[in-house]
Each structure stands twice: as structure tokens, then as C-alpha cells.
KEKE-3310 file (N, C-alpha, C; in steps of 0.2 Angstrom, whole numbers, plus 5000, padded with zeros to 4 digits):
npx = (4634:4645:4640:4646:4662:4665:4663:4671:4684:4681:4682:4693:4704:4698:4703:4720:4722:4723:4731:4742:4738:4740:4754:4764:4764:4774:4786:4790:4799:4819:4825:4844:4859:4872:4890:4900:4913:4927:4944:4958:4972:4981:4986:4994:4997:5007:5000:5005:5009:5022:5036:5045:5059:5078:5091:5106:5104:5114:5117:5123:5133:5139:5157:5158:5156:5147:5142:5131:5140:5139:5132:5131:5124:5101:5091:5085:5098:5110:5124:5145:5154:5163:5162:5162:5145:5144:5149:5155:5159:5171:5182:5184:5189:5200:5207:5210:5220:5228:5233:5239:5250:5256:5257:5266:5280:5283:5284:5293:5307:5308:5310:5322:5333:5335:5340:5352:5354:5356:5368:5377:5379:5380:5396:5403:5398:5405:5418:5419:5418:5403:5391:5378:5372:5366:5366:5354:5345:5346:5343:5326:5321:5324:5315:5304:5302:5305:5290:5280:5281:5278:5262:5259:5260:5252:5239:5239:5236:5225:5215:5220:5212:5199:5197:5198:5183:5172:5171:5163:5158:5152:5150:5145:5144:5129:5111:5104:5094:5085:5086:5092:5098:5100:5109:5115:5110:5117:5123:5124:5139:5140:5131:5129:5131:5126:5108:5114:5112:5101:5109:5103:5111:5112:5097:5089:5091:5079:5073:5058:5054:5042:5027:5024:5013:5015:5009:5008:5021:5028:5031:5035:5050:5067:5071:5058:5045:5038:5024:5020:5011:5004:5002:5003:5006:4990:4985:4998:5010:5020:5040:5045:5060:5059:5074:5081:5072:5072:5074:5070:5061:5044:5034:5021:5005:5003:5004:5013:5025:5036:5048:5052:5062:5064:5070:5071:5070:5072:5075:5066:5064:5054:5049:5049:5055:5049:5036:5022:5019:5008:5009:5014:5018:5022:5020:5018:5009:5003:4997:4982:4976:4960:4947:4938:4926:4928:4918:4909:4915:4911:4898:4883:4870:4848:4840:4844:4845:4834:4835:4850:4854:4860:4870:4876:4877:4886:4898:4900:4909:4921:4928:4931:4919:4906:4895:4883:4871:4857:4844:4837:4840:4852:4867:4879:4897:4911:4927:4945:4955:4965:4979:4976:4966:4959:4951:4945:4949:4960:4956:4961:4955:4941:4924:4924:4919:4923:4914:4905:4890:4890:4884:4882:4877:4863:4845:4836:4819:4800:4785:4770:4757:4741:4730:4720:4703:4691:4685:4665:4652)
npy = (4806:4803:4809:4825:4821:4820:4835:4843:4836:4841:4854:4858:4854:4863:4873:4869:4872:4886:4890:4887:4894:4906:4909:4898:4906:4912:4912:4906:4907:4903:4892:4895:4889:4896:4901:4908:4920:4921:4923:4914:4903:4897:4882:4880:4863:4846:4834:4814:4797:4782:4775:4774:4771:4764:4776:4774:4756:4742:4727:4708:4700:4685:4679:4668:4651:4639:4628:4634:4638:4640:4656:4673:4679:4688:4694:4712:4711:4722:4731:4728:4737:4727:4716:4697:4690:4680:4659:4651:4633:4630:4620:4614:4623:4627:4617:4617:4628:4623:4613:4621:4629:4620:4618:4629:4627:4618:4623:4634:4623:4620:4631:4636:4625:4629:4642:4638:4627:4638:4647:4640:4637:4650:4652:4641:4645:4655:4649:4650:4632:4625:4627:4637:4636:4626:4638:4646:4637:4633:4649:4651:4642:4645:4657:4653:4644:4656:4661:4653:4649:4663:4660:4649:4657:4667:4660:4653:4665:4669:4657:4661:4674:4669:4657:4666:4675:4667:4670:4679:4695:4711:4724:4738:4750:4744:4739:4721:4721:4712:4695:4679:4667:4653:4639:4626:4625:4628:4640:4645:4655:4656:4662:4672:4685:4681:4686:4691:4694:4711:4726:4740:4755:4768:4766:4778:4792:4793:4791:4796:4789:4794:4796:4810:4816:4820:4832:4840:4842:4852:4862:4860:4858:4857:4858:4860:4862:4846:4835:4821:4806:4789:4773:4766:4774:4781:4796:4804:4816:4816:4825:4829:4835:4838:4832:4832:4828:4818:4817:4808:4800:4790:4781:4773:4763:4770:4784:4797:4800:4808:4801:4809:4813:4811:4816:4811:4812:4804:4798:4793:4779:4775:4773:4762:4752:4751:4754:4764:4779:4794:4808:4824:4837:4854:4867:4881:4896:4901:4919:4922:4921:4930:4920:4908:4900:4882:4879:4887:4891:4885:4885:4888:4898:4889:4898:4909:4929:4942:4954:4951:4947:4943:4950:4951:4933:4931:4942:4933:4921:4929:4926:4919:4916:4922:4920:4930:4935:4946:4953:4941:4938:4928:4935:4942:4944:4948:4939:4936:4923:4916:4907:4887:4877:4864:4869:4879:4896:4905:4924:4932:4945:4957:4963:4955:4953:4948:4936:4939:4928:4919:4909:4892:4880:4878:4874:4861:4863:4860:4856:4859:4847:4845:4843:4833:4831:4821:4809:4812:4800)
npz = (5288:5279:5268:5275:5274:5261:5258:5263:5259:5247:5249:5257:5244:5233:5240:5238:5227:5225:5232:5223:5207:5216:5221:5215:5203:5203:5202:5188:5178:5175:5189:5195:5202:5213:5214:5227:5221:5226:5237:5237:5237:5222:5213:5199:5191:5186:5181:5182:5185:5190:5198:5211:5210:5219:5216:5211:5205:5205:5197:5198:5196:5189:5181:5179:5181:5187:5204:5218:5230:5247:5254:5256:5263:5262:5258:5261:5266:5273:5266:5260:5253:5244:5252:5256:5249:5243:5236:5221:5217:5218:5212:5204:5195:5204:5199:5189:5188:5196:5186:5172:5181:5178:5168:5165:5174:5168:5151:5158:5160:5150:5140:5146:5142:5131:5127:5135:5122:5113:5117:5120:5107:5100:5108:5099:5088:5085:5086:5074:5075:5070:5058:5051:5051:5063:5073:5070:5072:5086:5091:5088:5093:5104:5104:5102:5113:5123:5117:5122:5135:5137:5136:5141:5156:5155:5154:5164:5175:5169:5171:5188:5188:5186:5197:5205:5204:5209:5221:5225:5228:5234:5224:5226:5242:5251:5253:5249:5236:5231:5228:5217:5216:5226:5235:5231:5216:5198:5192:5173:5164:5151:5141:5143:5159:5171:5185:5200:5211:5216:5219:5230:5232:5239:5248:5257:5249:5230:5216:5208:5194:5181:5170:5160:5150:5135:5127:5140:5145:5140:5152:5160:5169:5176:5194:5199:5211:5217:5222:5234:5231:5239:5239:5251:5259:5260:5267:5268:5262:5252:5245:5234:5220:5201:5197:5181:5164:5152:5134:5127:5118:5124:5118:5117:5112:5102:5111:5115:5126:5141:5149:5168:5180:5196:5211:5226:5244:5257:5273:5280:5276:5271:5258:5246:5235:5216:5223:5214:5214:5215:5205:5206:5198:5201:5197:5193:5203:5212:5226:5235:5223:5215:5212:5203:5203:5190:5187:5183:5174:5163:5163:5152:5149:5146:5139:5131:5137:5138:5128:5121:5106:5090:5088:5103:5104:5095:5100:5109:5111:5108:5116:5132:5149:5159:5169:5178:5193:5183:5193:5193:5180:5171:5167:5156:5158:5154:5157:5160:5160:5172:5177:5184:5196:5192:5195:5204:5193:5193:5191:5178:5175:5172:5178:5190:5208:5226:5233:5223:5216:5204:5190:5190:5189:5180:5185:5187:5184:5191:5188:5195:5199:5197:5210:5210:5218:5224:5218:5213:5218)
capx = (4642:4651:4642:4651:4668:4664:4661:4681:4687:4681:4686:4705:4707:4701:4712:4728:4722:4719:4738:4745:4741:4744:4761:4766:4767:4780:4793:4789:4810:4822:4830:4850:4864:4878:4893:4904:4918:4931:4951:4966:4981:4979:4993:4995:5001:5003:5000:5007:5011:5029:5039:5048:5068:5083:5095:5108:5105:5117:5114:5129:5132:5144:5159:5161:5152:5148:5137:5133:5142:5136:5127:5130:5115:5098:5083:5087:5105:5117:5134:5147:5160:5172:5162:5162:5140:5142:5155:5155:5163:5178:5185:5186:5195:5208:5211:5213:5225:5235:5235:5243:5253:5262:5261:5272:5285:5286:5287:5299:5312:5310:5314:5329:5332:5333:5340:5356:5355:5356:5371:5380:5379:5386:5402:5404:5401:5410:5425:5420:5418:5399:5386:5377:5361:5364:5364:5348:5337:5347:5338:5322:5317:5324:5311:5297:5301:5302:5283:5278:5282:5274:5254:5260:5258:5246:5231:5240:5230:5215:5216:5218:5207:5193:5195:5195:5180:5173:5170:5156:5159:5146:5153:5146:5137:5121:5107:5103:5085:5082:5092:5091:5099:5102:5114:5115:5110:5118:5124:5128:5139:5143:5131:5129:5130:5115:5108:5112:5109:5102:5110:5103:5116:5108:5089:5090:5091:5077:5067:5055:5056:5035:5028:5022:5011:5019:5005:5012:5032:5033:5027:5039:5057:5072:5069:5052:5045:5036:5018:5016:5008:5007:4997:5003:5001:4986:4985:5004:5010:5030:5037:5050:5062:5063:5081:5081:5070:5075:5072:5069:5053:5043:5028:5013:5001:4998:5003:5022:5024:5040:5050:5054:5065:5059:5073:5065:5073:5070:5079:5064:5064:5047:5051:5053:5058:5044:5029:5020:5017:5003:5013:5010:5022:5020:5020:5016:5006:4995:4995:4977:4973:4955:4946:4932:4924:4927:4913:4907:4917:4907:4891:4880:4861:4850:4838:4846:4844:4838:4842:4855:4855:4862:4875:4880:4880:4895:4903:4901:4910:4925:4933:4926:4912:4904:4887:4880:4862:4853:4837:4835:4838:4859:4870:4885:4903:4915:4933:4952:4957:4974:4979:4969:4972:4955:4945:4944:4955:4961:4955:4967:4954:4933:4919:4921:4922:4927:4906:4899:4887:4893:4880:4887:4869:4851:4841:4828:4811:4800:4781:4767:4755:4734:4728:4712:4695:4691:4676:4662:4648)
capy = (4805:4805:4818:4829:4822:4823:4841:4844:4833:4845:4859:4858:4854:4873:4877:4868:4876:4892:4891:4884:4897:4913:4909:4893:4910:4919:4904:4903:4908:4897:4893:4894:4888:4899:4896:4914:4924:4917:4923:4909:4901:4890:4881:4873:4858:4841:4827:4810:4792:4784:4769:4774:4766:4768:4778:4770:4748:4737:4721:4707:4691:4679:4679:4660:4643:4631:4629:4639:4631:4646:4658:4675:4685:4686:4700:4717:4713:4727:4727:4736:4736:4721:4708:4692:4687:4669:4659:4646:4629:4637:4613:4615:4627:4626:4609:4619:4633:4617:4611:4630:4629:4612:4620:4633:4624:4612:4631:4635:4619:4620:4640:4636:4626:4631:4647:4633:4627:4645:4648:4635:4636:4655:4650:4635:4645:4660:4649:4641:4624:4622:4629:4647:4636:4628:4643:4649:4631:4638:4655:4649:4635:4648:4663:4648:4643:4659:4663:4646:4654:4667:4660:4648:4660:4671:4655:4653:4670:4668:4650:4665:4679:4664:4657:4671:4675:4660:4674:4687:4700:4716:4731:4744:4748:4746:4734:4719:4719:4707:4688:4676:4660:4648:4634:4620:4635:4628:4646:4646:4661:4653:4666:4681:4687:4679:4689:4684:4700:4717:4731:4746:4757:4773:4771:4787:4797:4787:4793:4793:4788:4798:4796:4813:4818:4824:4839:4843:4840:4860:4864:4855:4861:4855:4861:4862:4856:4840:4834:4815:4800:4784:4767:4762:4780:4785:4802:4806:4818:4816:4832:4830:4839:4838:4830:4828:4829:4819:4817:4800:4798:4782:4776:4765:4762:4780:4789:4797:4800:4807:4800:4816:4809:4815:4815:4809:4812:4793:4797:4787:4772:4774:4774:4756:4753:4745:4757:4768:4786:4800:4815:4833:4844:4860:4872:4890:4895:4913:4917:4929:4926:4929:4912:4908:4888:4882:4877:4891:4896:4880:4887:4892:4895:4886:4903:4920:4933:4945:4960:4949:4948:4941:4954:4947:4929:4932:4943:4927:4919:4929:4924:4917:4925:4918:4922:4932:4934:4954:4958:4936:4935:4927:4941:4936:4945:4941:4939:4935:4918:4915:4897:4882:4872:4859:4866:4884:4897:4913:4929:4939:4954:4954:4963:4955:4960:4946:4935:4939:4924:4917:4903:4887:4874:4880:4870:4858:4867:4854:4858:4857:4846:4848:4839:4828:4827:4815:4807:4811:4797)
capz = (5290:5270:5264:5274:5273:5252:5256:5268:5255:5241:5249:5252:5235:5229:5243:5239:5217:5223:5234:5218:5207:5219:5224:5210:5198:5205:5202:5179:5176:5177:5194:5197:5207:5212:5220:5225:5215:5229:5235:5238:5232:5217:5210:5195:5192:5178:5184:5181:5192:5189:5197:5216:5210:5220:5212:5211:5208:5205:5194:5202:5190:5188:5175:5178:5177:5190:5207:5222:5236:5247:5251:5265:5261:5261:5257:5262:5267:5274:5263:5262:5246:5243:5256:5251:5248:5237:5235:5218:5222:5212:5213:5194:5196:5207:5196:5184:5188:5195:5177:5176:5180:5177:5161:5166:5177:5157:5149:5161:5158:5138:5141:5151:5139:5125:5129:5137:5117:5113:5122:5116:5098:5100:5106:5093:5081:5087:5085:5068:5076:5070:5054:5054:5050:5068:5077:5067:5076:5093:5090:5086:5096:5111:5104:5103:5120:5127:5117:5123:5141:5141:5134:5150:5160:5155:5153:5172:5175:5166:5181:5194:5191:5185:5203:5212:5200:5211:5226:5223:5230:5231:5220:5231:5249:5251:5252:5246:5238:5226:5225:5213:5220:5231:5237:5228:5211:5195:5184:5170:5163:5143:5133:5146:5161:5176:5189:5207:5219:5214:5226:5231:5232:5247:5248:5258:5243:5227:5213:5202:5185:5178:5161:5157:5141:5126:5130:5146:5146:5137:5157:5167:5170:5181:5198:5201:5218:5217:5229:5227:5235:5237:5242:5258:5264:5258:5271:5269:5253:5249:5242:5228:5213:5195:5193:5173:5160:5146:5131:5125:5119:5125:5114:5118:5110:5097:5117:5117:5136:5142:5155:5169:5185:5202:5217:5232:5250:5260:5274:5288:5273:5272:5252:5246:5224:5215:5224:5213:5215:5211:5205:5204:5200:5200:5189:5194:5213:5215:5231:5239:5218:5214:5206:5202:5202:5184:5183:5181:5162:5158:5160:5148:5150:5144:5133:5129:5139:5137:5124:5115:5098:5087:5090:5109:5105:5092:5105:5119:5109:5105:5122:5140:5151:5168:5170:5185:5194:5186:5196:5194:5174:5171:5166:5154:5162:5150:5163:5155:5165:5170:5182:5185:5197:5190:5202:5199:5188:5192:5186:5177:5171:5173:5182:5195:5215:5231:5234:5219:5218:5198:5193:5191:5186:5178:5189:5181:5190:5191:5184:5197:5195:5201:5210:5209:5222:5227:5215:5215:5216)
cpx = (4647:4647:4645:4660:4669:4664:4668:4684:4688:4682:4692:4707:4704:4706:4718:4726:4723:4727:4741:4746:4741:4750:4764:4770:4772:4785:4793:4796:4810:4825:4839:4852:4871:4884:4899:4909:4925:4938:4954:4971:4977:4986:4991:5000:4999:5004:5003:5005:5019:5029:5044:5056:5070:5085:5098:5109:5109:5116:5119:5130:5136:5148:5158:5156:5154:5140:5137:5134:5141:5135:5127:5126:5109:5094:5089:5092:5111:5124:5138:5153:5163:5170:5161:5152:5140:5148:5153:5160:5168:5185:5191:5191:5200:5212:5212:5220:5229:5240:5242:5249:5259:5264:5267:5279:5286:5289:5293:5307:5316:5314:5322:5337:5337:5338:5349:5358:5359:5365:5379:5382:5382:5392:5403:5403:5405:5417:5427:5420:5408:5398:5382:5369:5359:5362:5358:5343:5338:5341:5333:5319:5317:5318:5307:5297:5302:5292:5278:5275:5277:5265:5254:5254:5254:5240:5235:5235:5227:5212:5214:5213:5198:5190:5192:5191:5173:5169:5167:5159:5156:5153:5153:5143:5133:5114:5101:5094:5084:5090:5088:5094:5101:5105:5113:5115:5118:5121:5127:5132:5142:5142:5129:5126:5124:5115:5109:5109:5105:5104:5108:5106:5118:5102:5088:5085:5084:5076:5064:5057:5046:5035:5023:5019:5012:5015:5007:5017:5034:5034:5031:5046:5062:5072:5063:5049:5039:5032:5015:5011:5009:5003:4998:5002:5000:4984:4991:5006:5017:5031:5044:5053:5061:5070:5082:5070:5074:5072:5071:5064:5048:5036:5027:5007:5000:5004:5011:5019:5034:5044:5055:5054:5067:5064:5072:5074:5068:5075:5075:5062:5056:5045:5051:5051:5049:5040:5027:5018:5014:5006:5013:5015:5020:5022:5018:5010:5006:4993:4989:4976:4967:4951:4936:4929:4923:4923:4907:4909:4915:4901:4888:4872:4856:4845:4841:4841:4841:4838:4846:4853:4858:4871:4880:4882:4885:4900:4904:4906:4917:4930:4927:4925:4911:4898:4883:4872:4859:4847:4834:4835:4850:4860:4877:4890:4910:4924:4940:4956:4965:4974:4973:4972:4964:4950:4940:4953:4952:4959:4957:4964:4947:4933:4918:4924:4921:4921:4901:4897:4891:4884:4883:4881:4866:4847:4833:4821:4806:4789:4777:4762:4747:4731:4720:4711:4693:4685:4671:4656:4639)
cpy = (4805:4811:4821:4830:4823:4828:4841:4842:4840:4850:4863:4856:4858:4871:4879:4872:4881:4897:4891:4892:4906:4914:4903:4901:4912:4915:4901:4903:4902:4897:4891:4889:4891:4897:4907:4914:4925:4923:4918:4909:4896:4890:4876:4869:4851:4834:4822:4806:4789:4779:4773:4769:4773:4774:4776:4764:4744:4730:4716:4702:4687:4681:4671:4656:4642:4632:4632:4632:4635:4653:4666:4680:4683:4693:4703:4716:4717:4725:4731:4735:4732:4714:4704:4689:4682:4666:4653:4640:4630:4624:4614:4619:4627:4622:4612:4624:4628:4617:4619:4630:4623:4614:4622:4633:4620:4617:4636:4631:4620:4628:4638:4631:4624:4638:4644:4631:4633:4648:4647:4637:4645:4655:4645:4637:4653:4660:4644:4635:4621:4628:4634:4642:4630:4635:4648:4646:4633:4641:4653:4647:4638:4651:4659:4644:4647:4663:4658:4646:4660:4665:4655:4651:4665:4664:4655:4660:4670:4661:4654:4668:4674:4658:4662:4675:4672:4662:4681:4692:4710:4722:4737:4747:4747:4741:4730:4717:4717:4699:4681:4668:4655:4641:4629:4623:4632:4634:4648:4653:4661:4660:4674:4678:4685:4683:4688:4687:4705:4718:4738:4750:4762:4773:4774:4791:4790:4793:4790:4796:4789:4797:4803:4815:4822:4832:4845:4847:4849:4863:4866:4856:4856:4859:4863:4860:4852:4837:4825:4812:4790:4778:4767:4769:4786:4793:4805:4811:4821:4823:4827:4834:4837:4836:4833:4824:4826:4815:4812:4798:4789:4784:4771:4767:4769:4783:4790:4800:4805:4804:4806:4814:4814:4815:4816:4810:4806:4793:4792:4781:4770:4769:4767:4757:4749:4752:4762:4775:4790:4804:4820:4837:4850:4864:4878:4891:4903:4912:4922:4927:4926:4926:4911:4896:4889:4879:4879:4897:4888:4880:4892:4893:4892:4892:4909:4927:4939:4952:4956:4944:4945:4943:4951:4939:4929:4938:4937:4925:4920:4926:4922:4919:4918:4922:4924:4932:4945:4952:4946:4933:4933:4936:4940:4944:4943:4941:4935:4927:4918:4906:4895:4878:4869:4861:4873:4886:4902:4919:4935:4947:4949:4958:4959:4955:4950:4941:4937:4935:4926:4909:4898:4880:4883:4875:4868:4859:4859:4857:4856:4853:4849:4842:4839:4828:4822:4813:4810:4806:4800)
cpz = (5282:5272:5267:5276:5263:5254:5260:5264:5247:5242:5250:5250:5233:5230:5240:5233:5220:5230:5227:5213:5211:5220:5220:5205:5196:5203:5193:5178:5179:5187:5193:5206:5207:5218:5220:5222:5224:5231:5238:5235:5230:5215:5203:5194:5185:5183:5179:5186:5188:5198:5205:5214:5216:5212:5210:5209:5202:5202:5197:5200:5195:5181:5175:5180:5182:5197:5212:5227:5244:5248:5256:5266:5261:5257:5263:5267:5267:5267:5262:5254:5250:5248:5253:5250:5242:5236:5230:5221:5217:5214:5207:5196:5195:5204:5190:5184:5192:5192:5174:5174:5184:5170:5162:5169:5169:5153:5150:5160:5156:5135:5144:5147:5134:5124:5130:5129:5113:5112:5122:5110:5097:5098:5102:5084:5080:5086:5078:5069:5075:5063:5058:5056:5056:5076:5075:5072:5079:5097:5087:5092:5102:5111:5103:5110:5124:5124:5121:5133:5143:5140:5138:5156:5159:5152:5160:5172:5175:5172:5186:5194:5188:5190:5209:5209:5205:5220:5225:5228:5227:5229:5225:5239:5248:5253:5246:5244:5235:5229:5221:5212:5225:5234:5233:5220:5207:5190:5179:5164:5154:5142:5136:5151:5168:5180:5194:5212:5212:5222:5225:5236:5242:5246:5251:5253:5236:5226:5208:5197:5181:5172:5160:5149:5138:5126:5137:5148:5143:5145:5162:5169:5173:5188:5203:5208:5215:5222:5227:5233:5234:5241:5248:5263:5263:5260:5271:5259:5255:5244:5238:5223:5209:5194:5185:5168:5154:5141:5125:5125:5123:5118:5115:5116:5106:5104:5115:5123:5135:5149:5160:5179:5189:5208:5220:5238:5257:5266:5281:5284:5273:5264:5250:5240:5222:5217:5217:5215:5212:5209:5199:5205:5198:5200:5189:5199:5212:5220:5234:5230:5219:5209:5205:5202:5191:5181:5181:5171:5158:5156:5153:5148:5142:5135:5137:5132:5137:5132:5124:5112:5096:5085:5097:5109:5100:5094:5109:5117:5104:5113:5131:5144:5156:5165:5177:5188:5193:5185:5190:5186:5173:5165:5164:5157:5157:5158:5154:5164:5166:5174:5180:5190:5198:5192:5205:5197:5189:5186:5184:5175:5175:5175:5187:5200:5220:5233:5231:5219:5210:5197:5188:5184:5186:5181:5184:5187:5187:5189:5188:5197:5198:5202:5210:5219:5219:5223:5215:5215:5215)
residu = (MET:THR:LYS:LYS:LEU:MET:ILE:GLY:ALA:ALA:ALA:ALA:ALA:VAL:LEU:VAL:ILE:ILE:LEU:ILE:LEU:VAL:PHE:GLY:GLY:LYS:GLY:ASP:GLY:PRO:GLU:PHE:ARG:THR:GLU:PRO:VAL:THR:ARG:GLY:ASP:ILE:GLN:ALA:THR:VAL:THR:ALA:THR:GLY:THR:VAL:ASN:ALA:VAL:THR:THR:VAL:LEU:VAL:GLY:THR:GLN:VAL:SER:GLY:THR:ILE:LYS:ASN:ILE:TYR:VAL:ASP:PHE:ASN:SER:ARG:VAL:LYS:LYS:GLY:GLN:LEU:ILE:ALA:GLN:ILE:ASP:PRO:THR:MET:LEU:GLU:ALA:GLN:VAL:ALA:GLN:GLU:LYS:ALA:ASN:VAL:ALA:LYS:ALA:GLU:ALA:THR:PHE:ARG:ASP:ALA:GLU:ARG:THR:LEU:LYS:ARG:ASN:ARG:GLU:LEU:PHE:ALA:LYS:ASN:LEU:THR:PRO:ARG:SER:ASP:LEU:ASP:THR:ALA:GLU:THR:ASN:PHE:ASP:GLY:ALA:LYS:ALA:GLN:LEU:GLU:GLN:SER:LYS:ALA:SER:LEU:LYS:VAL:ALA:ASP:THR:ASN:LEU:ARG:TYR:THR:SER:ILE:LEU:SER:PRO:VAL:ASP:GLY:VAL:VAL:ILE:SER:ARG:ALA:VAL:ASP:ILE:GLY:GLN:THR:VAL:ALA:ALA:SER:PHE:GLN:THR:PRO:THR:LEU:PHE:THR:ILE:ALA:GLN:ASP:LEU:THR:LYS:MET:GLN:ILE:ASP:THR:ASN:VAL:ALA:GLU:SER:ASP:ILE:GLY:VAL:VAL:LYS:VAL:GLY:GLN:GLU:VAL:ASP:PHE:THR:VAL:ASP:ALA:TYR:PRO:ASP:THR:THR:PHE:LYS:GLY:LYS:VAL:ARG:GLN:LYS:ARG:GLN:ALA:PRO:ILE:THR:VAL:GLN:ASN:VAL:VAL:THR:TYR:ASP:VAL:VAL:ILE:GLN:VAL:ASN:ASN:ARG:ASP:LEU:LYS:LEU:MET:PRO:GLY:MET:THR:ALA:ASN:VAL:SER:ILE:ILE:ILE:MET:THR:LYS:ASN:ALA:ALA:LEU:ARG:ILE:PRO:ASN:ALA:ALA:LEU:ARG:PHE:ARG:PRO:SER:GLU:ARG:PRO:PRO:GLY:ALA:GLY:ALA:GLY:ALA:ALA:ALA:ALA:GLU:LYS:LYS:GLY:PRO:VAL:VAL:TRP:GLY:LEU:ASP:LYS:GLY:LYS:PRO:LYS:ARG:ILE:PRO:VAL:THR:PRO:GLY:ILE:SER:ASP:GLY:VAL:PHE:THR:GLU:VAL:VAL:SER:GLY:ASP:LEU:LYS:GLU:GLY:GLN:PRO:LEU:ILE:VAL:GLU:GLN:LEU:LYS:LYS:ASN:LYS:PRO:GLN:THR:PRO:SER:GLY:PRO:ARG:MET:PHE)
# end
């Protein structure tokens, strides 16, 4: 029984070797993966990232120092221009106003007294009853009293203005997107104006500030359409339009970019300030264009096709080519490419037809292994 099994195994091994010799020899040449020439739409785009911002954002601060007494708005509060949104404790400034009013009253009394003295000295001088020096002194005292009165009135105006500044009013209609103070907090406006609130004027109109590479900025034009997505809504493509291409360069670690401002409609208020946008600026669109996969432009055969000498190799360097199949062998086809969307490239000219297969990859062919039969003992 064992001898019969060994004979059967040996016969099976011989059969396998015969099949390999008969059918394996037909695939000695390289194998290729192809993709057809197609016709469809192509969009050339410039990609960038940016930040969604309100078109107009106002930083509301204070010009006087003091303690926050009341806050009348919070995050996301809608406000109107001139609306009271916070109050600084006015006690100290009210006392200062009262003091300046007293100074004005005192200056007015001094002014009236100097005015009466001047009038009396003029009458006496006209009758030669007083020397000229007394009249001059009276005029000087009058001018000084008048100036002091004006100075006291100006100081009172400053104190009144500072008192009004204790009432923080909204400068625009909008939405409060940031509040940086709480009741009881002391704010100091000695050296710079502290920011209390940030108000976005109109969140239905947003803009994206993008960083476009210097290699791409030349093809970006005002008015071009824009598609973009945000991480909050990955399945939604939003629309926009290029509103401004700013001239000022932005250099970070020797990489130069330019700020391209994109206008966005946000009627549904889905977009929020600070969101990161992945932007595609549409440079050009071709409809129903004859197109080839970009992989076909990158493909080069590992072996030179039959009959391709040094002249053919030199010609290959002159321009872009793709490779088709002619009786199972690669055939070089020169083409003139047009715009590309990163996946497909438009064919402006070249001996190509729709549906024609082009080589995109050369497959590695595994060498058949000769099976070994059972050992004979």
C-alpha cells in the first residue's frame, strides 16, 4: 500500500512539472496594469489652509481705570450700537467731577472780582485819580483770572468725559464672542487700553484668511470661486470667493506665503470664528476634457522597448510621454498635457483615443517554483 502511494505522488509531481513547462513559458515578458483614457471634467486648484474670521471684529476696551461694577452681557449676547454692556465703579470719578465743579465756581468768583477791579481802575484812570501801573495790574489780574476759569472748565470737561467712560457701550451692532472680565475685577488703563469684550459685527458674513505658497500665488486672482471644508462639518463643502490678495509676505522659517482673503456667506451660522478651513481655490475648469491618469505620465518601462535605440531615448527627454501596449509590448506615445487636478491630466494633443489603455504600473512577476516530489527512501 505504501509503494502505491509513493508511485501516485511521483506521477502527480511529474504532471505538475509538465503543466509548468507547457503553460508557464507564455508569460516570460513583463506584465502591466493599465487604465483607460477617459473623458470628463477637470478642475485645476490651489490648495491652502486658513482660519475663519468675522469680517469686522471690534475689541472693546476702557480708557479709565477702576473696578468692574456691573456686566450686562455675556458670551454670544447680541448687542446694539450704543448699548450699555458694562459699568466701571464711578465713585472716584464722581468725586473728581465734584471737585472740578468747585474749582470752576472758585475760578468764576475770582474772574468776576478781577473784572470789577479792572472796571473800577479804568474809571479812576480816566479821571486821573489812579496811576497807570494800577490799571496795568488790574488788567493782568483779569487776564489771569479768565485763563484760570477756562482751565478749570477744561478740567471739568475731562472729569465729565472720564465719568462717562465708566459706562462701557457697544460701538457696533453684533455678537459678543469674547468676554475677558468679571464683576469685581480691577482694570488698569495707565499704559494701554485693556480689552474687555470682543464683538463680531456680523457673523452672517465671514472671511477666511489663508496662507498661499509663493509658488501658487501667481495664478490666484480676485473673484475666483473657492470650495472649502471645516472639520466640524467634514461632509459639507462650503462655497466662497477670493476677495483680496494681499501683497505683504508672511515668512515663517524661510517659507514665504501670502494672505488670500476669501469672502464667505454664513447665513445659516454654521461657521464659527477660529475654525480651520481646508481651501481649494478653483483656478480653471475644463468640461468633457480628454484626460489621462497622472500615474500614466509617471510610468517608465524598466526595459527599453524593441527597436528603441539611443535616438528614441533622446527623443523621450524632449517632452512628456505615456506608454500604451502594442502586441503586449510598451509603446511610447508623446502627449501635450494641459491642466491637472492631481488625479487626472488633460490631454491637449497626442495620438490618444477615449478608452485606449495606458500603462500605469509594471507588475512584478513571480518566478514559478519547481515543486519537489516526495523523497524516495
